[in-house]
MIZAKE-924654 format. One line per 2 residues: number of its first residue (from 1); their letters; for each residue z, y, x negated of C-alpha. Coordinates in steps of 0.02 Angstrom, whole numbers. Layout:
<mitis>
NUM	a	Z/Y/X  ...
</mitis>
This chain:
<mitis>
1	xx	8144/3602/-6434  8255/3649/-6566
3	xx	8310/3499/-6628  8265/3318/-6684
5	xx	8365/3172/-6597  8385/3038/-6713
7	xx	8501/2923/-6626  8681/3003/-6647
9	xx	8605/3139/-6783  8519/3296/-6736
11	xx	8403/3362/-6852  8339/3553/-6846
13	xx	8171/3552/-6814  8142/3662/-6993
15	xx	8208/3523/-7080  8118/3408/-6993
17	xx	7959/3484/-7032  8002/3509/-7215
19	xx	8032/3312/-7214  7889/3270/-7130
21	xx	7779/3366/-7234  7856/3316/-7408
23	xx	7822/3110/-7330  7632/3174/-7290
25	xx	7612/3230/-7482  7689/3089/-7542
27	xx	7616/2965/-7456  7434/3052/-7504
29	xx	7474/3071/-7685  7528/2875/-7695
31	xx	7356/2810/-7625  7263/2951/-7724
33	xx	7363/2905/-7866  7349/2718/-7882
35	xx	7145/2741/-7922  7191/2846/-8058
37	xx	7353/2731/-8110  7456/2907/-8106
39	xx	7581/2917/-7952  7646/3105/-7940
41	xx	7783/3074/-7829  7911/3097/-7972
43	xx	7806/3279/-8002  7830/3320/-7807
45	xx	8011/3294/-7820  8042/3408/-7948
47	xx	7921/3534/-7855  8019/3529/-7688
49	xx	8188/3560/-7819  8100/3706/-7880
51	xx	8040/3790/-7689  8219/3774/-7636
53	xx	8295/3823/-7781  8171/4002/-7802
55	xx	8184/4003/-7633  8382/4028/-7620
57	xx	8389/4132/-7773  8259/4250/-7717
59	xx	8361/4237/-7535  8542/4298/-7629
61	xx	8457/4422/-7727  8370/4515/-7566
63	xx	8551/4508/-7485  8661/4505/-7631
65	xx	8803/4626/-7554  8837/4501/-7432
67	xx	8900/4386/-7604  8982/4522/-7711
69	xx	9146/4505/-7631  9141/4297/-7656
71	xx	9008/4228/-7785  9060/4061/-7740
73	xx	8957/4087/-7565  8796/4083/-7673
75	xx	8784/3905/-7690  8839/3863/-7525
77	xx	8688/3819/-7433  8756/3772/-7293
79	xx	8699/3948/-7207  8524/3902/-7230
81	xx	8489/4052/-7328  8306/4048/-7401
83	xx	8148/4136/-7433  8045/4007/-7410
85	xx	7869/4075/-7462  7935/4133/-7632
87	xx	8005/3961/-7675  7824/3884/-7612
89	xx	7736/4010/-7738  7823/3968/-7874
91	xx	7801/3798/-7831  7625/3795/-7819
93	xx	7603/3890/-7968  7701/3756/-8071
95	xx	7583/3628/-7978  7426/3717/-8030
97	xx	7474/3716/-8198  7530/3515/-8203
99	xx	7349/3479/-8139  7253/3589/-8260
101	xx	7388/3512/-8406  7350/3314/-8353
103	xx	7163/3250/-8285  7257/3087/-8217
105	xx	7366/3222/-8124  7235/3324/-8051
107	xx	7155/3229/-7906  7328/3153/-7810
109	xx	7454/3300/-7857  7332/3425/-7806
111	xx	7288/3338/-7659  7467/3319/-7616
113	xx	7521/3483/-7656  7374/3545/-7530
115	xx	7411/3401/-7401  7606/3459/-7393
117	xx	7609/3643/-7404  7441/3684/-7273
119	xx	7540/3540/-7139  7705/3611/-7180
121	xx	7631/3782/-7148  7519/3745/-6993
123	xx	7660/3649/-6912  7793/3787/-6965
125	xx	7659/3930/-6865  7627/3800/-6727
127	xx	7809/3768/-6678  7848/3949/-6697
129	xx	7717/3984/-6588  7775/3875/-6453
131	xx	7979/3923/-6471  7968/4109/-6491
133	xx	7920/4199/-6326  8028/4087/-6235
135	xx	8132/4167/-6091  8310/4172/-6069
137	xx	8357/4002/-5985  8419/4029/-5808
139	xx	8594/3950/-5831  8729/4002/-5740
141	xx	8877/4028/-5844  9063/4081/-5804
143	xx	9198/4221/-5858  9389/4143/-5919
145	xx	9453/4163/-5736  9306/4014/-5688
147	xx	9197/4157/-5590  8977/4165/-5597
149	xx	8934/4307/-5721  8770/4364/-5721
151	xx	8734/4407/-5889  8562/4385/-5859
153	xx	8552/4579/-5759  8609/4657/-5915
155	xx	8429/4710/-6000  8389/4852/-6125
157	xx	8441/4805/-6275  8422/4640/-6377
159	xx	8539/4502/-6390  8624/4363/-6472
161	xx	8676/4204/-6405  8821/4078/-6488
163	xx	8831/3928/-6448  8997/3863/-6496
165	xx	9159/3748/-6474  9324/3756/-6544
167	xx	9302/3577/-6616  9156/3617/-6716
169	xx	9220/3667/-6899  9050/3784/-6950
171	xx	9063/3863/-6782  9238/3931/-6826
173	xx	9186/3980/-6991  9058/4069/-6936
175	xx	9165/4177/-6812  9224/4312/-6946
177	xx	9071/4335/-6965  8985/4356/-6817
179	xx	9153/4450/-6752  9122/4589/-6880
181	xx	8928/4584/-6803  8972/4616/-6665
183	xx	9064/4768/-6705  8958/4843/-6817
185	xx	8800/4820/-6706  8826/4891/-6528
187	xx	8648/4917/-6486  8641/4730/-6473
189	xx	8751/4616/-6366  8822/4464/-6439
191	xx	8868/4332/-6310  8974/4199/-6367
193	xx	8923/4050/-6247  9091/3885/-6256
195	xx	9008/3728/-6257  9106/3610/-6124
197	xx	9291/3666/-6164  9412/3735/-6028
199	xx	9467/3947/-6054  9623/3881/-6094
201	xx	9590/3786/-6264  9459/3946/-6315
203	xx	9606/4070/-6287  9726/3965/-6364
205	xx	9605/3952/-6522  9548/4115/-6526
207	xx	9737/4210/-6530  9768/4062/-6667
209	xx	9652/4152/-6764  9657/4330/-6726
211	xx	9477/4342/-6665  9450/4472/-6523
213	xx	9258/4435/-6459  9177/4498/-6312
215	xx	9068/4410/-6197  9172/4252/-6220
217	xx	9075/4153/-6080  9081/3962/-6029
219	xx	8968/3832/-5995  9083/3680/-5928
221	xx	8915/3566/-5933  8851/3612/-6075
223	xx	8698/3644/-5977  8629/3809/-6095
225	xx	8620/3702/-6260  8517/3549/-6175
227	xx	8402/3664/-6081  8339/3756/-6244
229	xx	8329/3594/-6337  8464/3584/-6437
231	xx	8602/3471/-6469  8658/3539/-6610
233	xx	8827/3666/-6650  8827/3786/-6677
235	xx	8661/3847/-6599  8640/4045/-6636
237	xx	8490/4102/-6509  8390/4293/-6534
239	xx	8335/4362/-6382  8236/4552/-6371
241	xx	8257/4679/-6269  8143/4580/-6129
243	xx	8233/4417/-6143  8114/4321/-6252
245	xx	8162/4213/-6398  8134/4291/-6555
247	xx	8222/4178/-6680  8346/4046/-6679
249	xx	8456/3971/-6808  8549/3780/-6821
251	xx	8708/3771/-6911  8833/3901/-6992
253	xx	8767/4100/-6996  8851/4176/-7157
255	xx	8841/4363/-7158  8678/4346/-7270
257	xx	8591/4233/-7163  8623/4328/-7013
259	xx	8566/4479/-7090  8402/4389/-7107
261	xx	8394/4326/-6937  8429/4503/-6871
263	xx	8283/4555/-6957  8174/4476/-6821
265	xx	8225/4626/-6688  8142/4756/-6796
267	x	7955/4825/-6757
</mitis>
């Protein structure tokens, strides 16, 4: 399962685990803080901001070459580009300093940090263990002429599968990034699986945007997304040469976040 459905909204599991860990930390701190007369809710909020800020800055520094042509994209966090553990490490250091400096905060804030970070780390490990290694789903796809394609027969190199639609704004924005990556990485097979649209609609869109994509396939019933447990678009799945999933990305990809995720193919 890649998304958690809340009514009409689809929340990525990465985000859901962060929110659940923050809630657990807040409840723990509030419960213990009542006895000390000191609720660490405000400190936890600012520690979360520090975590996100540091995680973003470390990510940008690591992939800075992808931002040199458009520096404004540094603040565009829609690509999900974060280096989580450096942010967590800095937040723990600041939280440790706060607990040492303020005696009333030591127990509630220390316990809240322990519950939040350990809970988030353990939940991520469990989720990744369940998700990674999932086999390429046996879903019948068709080419632009309506003929079934035995696309699973291709083996021997990694594969990136992008689920998209022409009406999806983030899908449209990330298409040039994926087209450039397809040309840059001939050792990786990029497959663009359109969800629920006709070949004519897709062909007109690609021509209007001057997009020259290879391996555009069609999933008229949007079965692929349901099979892998994602109701959000765009969804990009990364499979190794043996057809096992090694990573996934929900939402828009930038060249930087794509470069980060392609590292999953490295030994």
